[in-house]
N, C-alpha and C positions, 0 to 999 in steps of 0.2 A: 485829303485833309479831314481832320475830325476835331470836335470839341470834347473835352472830358471834364466833368465836374466832380471834384472830390468833396468829402464830407466837411473838411475844415480847411481854413487858409493855411494853417500850420502844415497839414498833410501835403498841400500843393507846393508849398515852399520846399519842404523836404524832398519832394519828388523832383522838382526842377533842379535843385542843388545837386542831387545825386546824379541825375542824368546829364548835368553839364560836364561832369568829369568822366562819365562812362557813356559812350553812345549806345543807346539801345537798338537792337535789330529785331525786326519782325519778319519772319520768312526770308532771312538773309538780306533784308532791305534796311539800311540805316534810317532811323526816325529822329526828327528834331522836335524838341518840346520847348514851348515858350508860353508866357502868360497871355491870356486873351483879354480883350477889353470888356467882355461880357461878365456880369456879376453872377448870373445864374443861367441855366439852360431851361428853355421851355421845351418839353417833349410832348409828342402827340400820343395820348393814351388810347386812341381809337384804332390802333393797329389791328388789322384783321387777325382772326385767330390763327390762320396758317402761319402768318409772319411771326406771331408770338410763339407758336410752337417751335418754329425753326430756331428762333432766338433762344428759347429755353433749352433746346437741344444743344446748341452751340455752347451756351454757358455751362450746362451740366457737364459737357465733355471737358471744357477748358478748366472749369473749377475743380473737377475731380483731379486727384493726383495721378491719374492714369495718363499714359502718353496720349497725344491727340488722336493717334490712329486707333485708340482703344475703344472703350464703350461709346456707342452713339445711341441717341434716342430717336425713335421713329418720328417722322414729321406729321403723321396723321393726327388730326385734332378733332375734338368733339366739344359739345357744351359741357362745362365742368360737372354738372350734377349727374351726368350719365357715365362719367369716366370710371373705369375700374382701377385707374391709377391714382394713388394718393401721393401728395408731396408732404414729407415729414421733416420738421425742423426740431432739433433737440436744443432746448434752452437750458441754461445752468448745467452744462455738461461737466459735472464735477468728476464723474467716473466715465471711462470710455464706454461707448455703446457699439457693439459689433453687429455685423450683418446677421449673425446667428441669433442674437438676442432679439432683434427686430422680427426675424422670421418666427421665433417662438411665440412672441406676444401676438403678432397679427394673424398667425395661422389658426388661432382660436376662433376666428370669425369666418373662415373659409379657406379655400386653396390659394396659397400665395404662389404665383407663377415665377415672378422675377423681382429682384431688388438691385438697385444701383445706389451706391453711397458716394458722397463727395463732400468737399468742404468749400463753402462759398461765403464770402464776407465774414471770415473767421467763425462760421457756424457749421456744425456738422449737419448735413441734410441727407435725405434719402428719397428716392422714387420707388414706390412699391406697387406692383401690379397684382390684383386679384383676378381670379377666373371670371368673376361676375361683379358688375357694378353694385348690385345689392349688398354684397359682402363688404365692399369698400365703404358704402354708406353706413352700414352697421358698425364697422370698425371705427370710422371717424366719430360717430355719435358717442360710442362707448369710451374711446381712448383720448380724444382731444382734451388737453389740459391735465391729463394724469401724469404722475411721476413714475418713472421706471424704478428708480432707487429711492430710498428714504429722502424726502425733501430736496431731491435734485433730479437732473435729467428729465425735464418736463417735455412731454410730447405736444407739438403744435402741428395740427393736421389740416390740410386743405385738399380739395380735389385738384388734380393736375389737369392741364389742358390737353395732355397727351392721352392717347387711347391705347398705345402699345409701346412697350420698351423693347429696344433691340440690344440684347446683351451679347457681346462678342467673347468675353472671357469669364470663366468661373474662378474667382479668387476671393480674397477677403474684402474687395471693394464692390464687386458686382457678381451676381449669380443668376443663372436661368435654371430653375428647378425642373423645367420640362426637358432640358438638354444636358444631362450629366457628362456628355461626351466632349463638351467645349474645352479648348485648351486653357491653361492658366495665364497665358500672356507673358511677354518678355519681362523679366525683372519683377514679376508679380508673383511671389511665392504663394502657393496655396497654404491653407492652415496646416501647421505641423499636426499630424494625427494625435499625438499625445496631448498637445495643448488643446486641440479641439475636443478631445474626450473630457479633459479636466474642465474645460469651459462649459460643456454641455451639462456636466454633473452640477457645477455651481449654479448655472443659470436655471436649472430645473426648479430652483426655489422660487422662480418668478410665479407669483400667484395672480391668476386672472380668472377665479372661479365664476363670479357673477359679472355681468357686463360692466357694472360701474364700480367694482371694487378697486381700491388703489393697487398699484403694481409694486408695492414696497417690497424690497428684498432686505433681509437682515444685513447689517453693515459688514459682517464678516464675509458674506458672499459677495457683496459689492466690492470689497477690497480685493478679494481673490479674483473677481472678474476684471478689476482694473489691472491687477498684476498680469493676468493672462493676456489681456488685450495689449498691455505694454510690450510683452514679449512678441506678440504677433505683429506689432508695428502698425497700429491704427493711424489713419491720417490725423494729423494735428496732435498726436501724442508721441513724445520722444520715446523711441524704443528702449533706450537705456534708463528712462525715467530720471534724467539728470535733474538734480534739485538745485544746482548752483547757477546763478545768472551773472553775466558780466555786464555792468552798466557803464557806459562811457559818455563823454562830452558833458560831464557834470560841471556845474558852476563851483569850482574848488574853493572859492572864497566863502560860499554860503552853505555848502552841503555838509551834513553831519550824519553819523550812523542813525541817530534818532529820526531825522527827517525821512531817510530812506526806509526805515522800519515802518513808519506811519503810512507812507504812500504805498509801498509794496504790500503792507499788511491788509490793504483793502481786498487783495486777491488771494491771500493765503497767509499761513502763520510763519512769519519770518523767524528763522532760528538764529542766524548770525549775519553780521554785516562787517565787511572789511574795506575801508577806503585804502587804496594802494599807496604805500609810503613814498615810492618814487614817481608815482603818476597820480596825483591827487584828484584828477578829473575822472578817475575810473574807480569802480568799487565792485566787490564780489558780494552777492547776496544769496544766502542759503535758505531755501524754502523747505517746508515740511515734507512735500512730496513732488514728484515730477509733474503731476497735473497742475499743481499750484504754480510751479515755475512757468509752465506753458501759458496758463491764464494771465499771469502778470506780464509775461513777454508780449502776448498778443494785444493786451490792453494798454500797455505803457510805452512800448517802443514808438518813438516819434512824437511823444507828448513833450510839452514844455515844462521844465522845472527850474525855478530861479532864473527865468529868462533864456534858458538854453534848451534846444531840442535834444532830448536824451536818446541814446541808442541802447536797446536791450537785446542781448543774444544769450544763448546757452553757453556756459563756460566749460572748458575741458576739465576743470577741477571737480572732484567728487564731493569734497567738503571744504569748508572755510576753516583754516587752521587758526587757533587762538595763539596769541603771543606767549612765549615761554614765561614761566613764573618769574616775577621780579623784573621783567623787561618792560620798559615804558615805551609804548608805541604812540604816545601823544593822544590817546583816546580814539585812535582810528579804527580799532577793532572792538566790536561789542557783541556779547552773547545775550540773545533775547530768548533763549530756550525756555526759561520759566516765566516769561512776561505774562502778567494778568490781562494784557490787552489783546491777546490772540482772539481773532473773531471766529475761528472754525474748530475750536477744541471740542465743543459739544457735538456728538453725532446728531444729524438731523436738525441742526440749528437753523433758525429762520434766515440767518445770514447767507446760507447757501443759495437761497432763492433771490437774494438781492445783490447779485454780482453784476454790475453794469459798467460799461466803458466810462472813462472820465467825461463829465458833462458839466455845463455851466450851472446846472441846478443841483443843489445839495439836499440830502435828506438829513434832518436833525432829529435826534431823539434823546430821551432822558432829561427833558427840560423841566426844572422845578416850577411849581405854580406861581412863585413870586417873580419870575422873569418874564418881562413883557416884550412885545415885538420890537419896541424902540431899543431896548437893551441889546437884543441880538443883532439888529441892524448896525448899531454902533460898533459892537464887538467885531463883526465881520468886515465892516468898512476899515477898521484899524489894521487889517492884514494887508492893506495897500490897494484894494480893489474897490469896485463900485457895486453896491447892492441894488439890483434892478427891481426885484420883486420879493415879496415875503407872504407866506400863507400858513397859518396854523391849521392842523387837521381838525375838521369839524367835530368829530367824535372824541378826539383825544388831544388835549392841549400839551401833552408831553412831547408831541411830535410836530414838526413843521417842515415846509419846503422853503428854501431860500435860493434865489437865483443871482449869481454874480454876472458881470457883463461878458466875461470870456471863460473858456475852459481853463486857461492858464491861471486866472484869478481864483477859480474854484479849487484847483489843485493846491495852490498856495494856502488858501483858507483851510482846507482839510488838513494839510500838514501842520499848520499853526494851531488849529482849534480842536482837533479830535482829542478827546479825553481832557478838555479844558474844564477846570473846576468852577462850576456855576454857583457854588455854595449849597448849603443844606445837604452836603455829601452827595450831590449830583454831579457826575462827570459827563459832559456833553459827548454824544456819539455822533460822528459825521460820516456819511457815505455818499457816493454819487447816486443820483436818481435818474430814472428813465423818463420821469414826468417833466412837463414844463408848467409854468404858472400862467 
């Protein structure tokens, strides 16, 4: 038996509901899932390092999209500061980041021996082994916090507790540069040589001349890199770059194209929304590109909107059709292609750096000087939720954090109040925050 604590109550409800209809099997053994009386789990953080290394090895393998028998990580562990192995997390992964891109960036600091990439907690991560711990230290100092592409794909780097990576396959998820003879593994195509060549050409624009220079790539190269990576089939990126999402289990009494545009617009520029005529609890949403649809899907699937847990999946449709001219579809289809409210139109916009999962805390900006805390508290309470906390930014009263009592209330408030006219030609901007008050 085991206990499992999820991030939110909604997530555990979704999971229990799902598995009450479909019995899950682990190693051919049926598992039964029910609620526990415990509100939270207390875990022992003083696990010895060997146990942690084993745990990390297991999670690295299971979280990677490789088969379980694929890449494994060696269990030998050392104190973090001496490790030649870095753990790299990519935040704001607006464009795909391939193994080759990582190799190119990190090999500026010394010989890179091995790289393993995987997706964990919806985040793209990598373990990268240098020949020498000193090189790992230099790379961490120089690159931690830098962006690979303009204003996105931020590197977060720590030392791994592992001292050696054990790579079984050379493919687009893992590579041992000391052993070019390794097989590519079942169902794991290696890079198509033509794409690899095109990719190398594009990513050679990566500039890391001095240790602390930014890694900005011109946007054209980033777009080409994204396209190439899309064809290569990166983990977490749909190979076809499908831009259309199917959203189901909507509250058909309440939902409108505008409300879907506002919520999904937090994660990308929504082009068109179509609520299905014969099934009004479902809608098709067309995003500007495949990466945006992936972002929206990973952040919004399983969230509550108008009291119902929504399902978000990739649609088989390539585009959302507009109704024929002169045909009235009761306002169920809307074209937002030219909307002034798109958040990601400007290349390198700060909005790329502020993409967070739905949270109870909202970030407000563009507040005029005449609007006080009390006005905003009242405005947000009127969306049907409870305002738990509020704080203006010290240096800039145009911005504030406001905390609702649940994530669902915050989602509702964002839908209702993003672009709300506060007077003096100030339209309120609302997004999710990673901070709490």
